[in-house]
C-alpha positions as CSV (number, residue, x, y, z in Angstrom):
1,X,62.8,133.7,-320.2
2,X,59.6,135.1,-319.1
3,X,57.9,131.3,-319.8
4,X,60.7,130.2,-317.3
5,X,59.8,132.3,-314.8
6,X,56.5,132.3,-315.3
7,X,56.9,128.1,-314.8
8,X,59.1,128.5,-311.8
9,X,56.1,130.6,-310.2
10,X,53.8,128.1,-310.5
11,X,56.0,124.9,-309.5
12,X,56.4,126.7,-305.9
13,X,53.7,125.8,-304.1
14,X,52.0,127.9,-301.6
15,X,51.9,127.1,-298.1
16,X,48.5,127.3,-296.8
17,X,46.9,129.8,-295.1
18,X,45.9,129.1,-291.5
19,X,42.9,131.1,-290.7
20,X,42.9,132.4,-287.3
21,X,39.7,132.9,-285.7
22,X,38.7,135.9,-284.5
23,X,39.1,136.7,-280.9
24,X,35.5,137.8,-280.4
25,X,34.7,134.4,-281.5
26,X,36.7,132.6,-279.3
27,X,36.1,134.9,-276.3
28,X,32.2,133.6,-276.9
29,X,33.2,130.1,-276.9
30,X,34.8,130.3,-273.9
31,X,32.2,132.2,-272.0
32,X,29.6,129.6,-273.1
33,X,32.2,127.3,-271.7
34,X,32.5,128.7,-268.4
35,X,28.5,129.3,-268.0
36,X,28.6,125.7,-269.1
37,X,30.9,124.5,-266.4
38,X,28.7,126.7,-263.7
39,X,25.4,125.5,-264.6
40,X,27.1,121.9,-264.5
41,X,28.5,122.9,-260.6
42,X,25.2,123.9,-259.5
43,X,23.8,120.6,-260.9
44,X,26.1,118.5,-259.1
45,X,25.5,120.6,-255.7
46,X,22.2,120.7,-256.0
47,X,22.3,116.5,-256.2
48,X,24.9,116.3,-253.5
49,X,22.8,118.1,-251.3
50,X,19.4,116.7,-252.0
51,X,21.3,112.9,-251.2
52,X,22.8,114.3,-248.2
53,X,19.0,115.1,-247.0
54,X,17.9,111.8,-248.2
55,X,20.3,110.0,-246.2
56,X,19.7,112.2,-243.1
57,X,15.9,111.4,-243.7
58,X,16.2,107.4,-244.3
59,X,18.5,107.8,-240.7
60,X,16.1,109.5,-239.0
61,X,12.9,107.0,-240.4
62,X,15.2,103.6,-239.4
63,X,15.8,105.3,-235.7
64,X,11.8,105.9,-235.5
65,X,11.0,102.4,-236.8
66,X,13.4,100.8,-234.3
67,X,11.7,102.6,-231.5
68,X,8.2,101.9,-232.5
69,X,8.9,98.8,-233.6
70,X,7.2,96.7,-231.0
71,X,4.2,99.3,-230.5
72,X,1.8,96.4,-231.6
73,X,3.1,93.3,-229.2
74,X,3.0,96.7,-226.3
75,X,-1.0,97.7,-226.9
76,X,-1.5,94.3,-227.2
77,X,0.0,93.8,-223.4
78,X,-1.8,97.4,-222.3
79,X,-4.9,95.0,-221.1
80,X,-2.5,92.7,-219.3
81,X,-0.6,95.3,-217.7
82,X,-4.6,96.6,-216.4
83,X,-5.7,93.3,-215.3
84,X,-2.5,93.1,-213.1
85,X,-3.6,96.8,-211.7
86,X,-7.0,95.7,-210.8
87,X,-5.9,92.2,-209.3
88,X,-3.2,94.4,-207.0
89,X,-5.8,96.6,-205.7
90,X,-8.4,93.8,-205.1
91,X,-5.5,91.4,-203.7
92,X,-4.6,94.2,-201.1
93,X,-7.8,94.5,-199.5
94,X,-7.3,90.5,-197.8
95,X,-6.0,87.5,-198.7
96,X,-2.9,84.8,-198.4
97,X,0.1,87.3,-197.7
98,X,2.5,84.7,-199.5
99,X,0.2,84.7,-202.1
100,X,-0.1,88.2,-202.8
101,X,3.4,89.0,-202.3
102,X,4.0,86.4,-204.9
103,X,1.4,88.5,-207.3
104,X,3.0,91.5,-206.7
105,X,6.7,90.4,-207.8
106,X,5.2,89.1,-210.7
107,X,4.0,92.3,-211.6
108,X,6.5,94.4,-210.6
109,X,8.9,92.6,-213.0
110,X,6.3,92.7,-215.8
111,X,6.4,96.5,-215.1
112,X,10.4,96.8,-215.3
113,X,10.0,94.5,-218.7
114,X,7.7,96.8,-220.3
115,X,9.8,100.1,-218.8
116,X,12.9,98.6,-220.5
117,X,11.5,98.1,-223.7
118,X,10.4,101.9,-223.7
119,X,6.8,101.8,-222.6
120,X,5.8,104.6,-220.3
121,X,2.9,105.7,-218.5
122,X,1.5,108.8,-219.3
123,X,1.7,111.6,-216.3
124,X,-1.9,112.0,-215.7
125,X,-3.2,113.3,-212.5
126,X,-6.5,114.2,-210.7
127,X,-6.8,118.0,-210.7
128,X,-4.7,118.5,-213.8
129,X,-6.7,121.0,-216.7
130,X,-8.0,118.6,-219.6
131,X,-5.8,118.7,-222.8
132,X,-7.4,116.4,-225.6
133,X,-3.8,116.4,-227.3
134,X,-3.2,114.3,-224.9
135,X,-6.3,112.7,-222.7
136,X,-9.2,111.2,-224.0
137,X,-12.4,112.2,-222.5
138,X,-15.2,109.6,-221.8
139,X,-17.7,111.9,-220.1
140,X,-18.4,115.0,-218.9
141,X,-19.4,115.7,-214.7
142,X,-21.1,119.1,-213.6
143,X,-18.3,119.9,-211.7
144,X,-18.8,120.7,-207.8
145,X,-17.0,124.1,-207.6
146,X,-15.7,126.6,-210.3
147,X,-12.1,125.2,-209.9
148,X,-13.1,122.1,-211.3
149,X,-14.3,123.1,-214.6
150,X,-12.3,121.8,-217.7
151,X,-10.3,119.9,-214.9
152,X,-9.7,116.2,-214.9
153,X,-12.2,114.7,-212.0
154,X,-11.3,111.0,-212.6
155,X,-8.9,109.0,-214.2
156,X,-10.8,105.8,-215.8
157,X,-8.0,103.8,-217.7
158,X,-4.2,105.0,-217.2
159,X,-2.5,106.0,-220.5
160,X,1.0,104.5,-222.2
161,X,3.2,105.8,-224.2
162,X,6.3,104.4,-226.1
163,X,8.8,106.4,-226.3
164,X,7.7,109.7,-227.3
165,X,4.7,108.3,-229.0
166,X,1.3,107.7,-227.4
167,X,-0.4,104.4,-227.9
168,X,-3.1,104.6,-225.5
169,X,-4.4,108.0,-224.4
170,X,-5.6,107.8,-221.1
171,X,-9.5,107.9,-220.8
172,X,-10.7,110.6,-218.2
173,X,-13.6,111.9,-216.6
174,X,-14.0,115.6,-217.0
175,X,-15.7,118.6,-214.9
176,X,-17.8,120.7,-216.5
């Protein structure tokens, strides 16, 4: 009978024993996964913010490009505008009334077209303080009195700006 018991015990298969992982290992794994998730979230947020900044910067650059797209054309037209101004001052001294009137109409139309495209004359007056940021000093002459020192005495050539950008600085004579 002893033999029968041995065989019956050996014929029974033992159920596989599942080993449970220790709780500290699970908590370590969960902690690592949470850290990894936080790092990925941080990377995502930074990448998203960088992309938003890129979109804003390119939009600003595009707007700036449209504002100053005609800068070269405007710069090349400035000598023509100067010639109109000189001719207007000479014509007013004498000449045929109808010719003068037609000439002035053409000049005014030319001025309006340039202004509609964003060209503005830089505001400079005789007696203003000289500012190297917005004026170009052609020469310095001795001032007649102390109040004219560092001030604009004469304007040789007008300055122009396209939007906020100065495309030609006014050329001035400064008192010394």
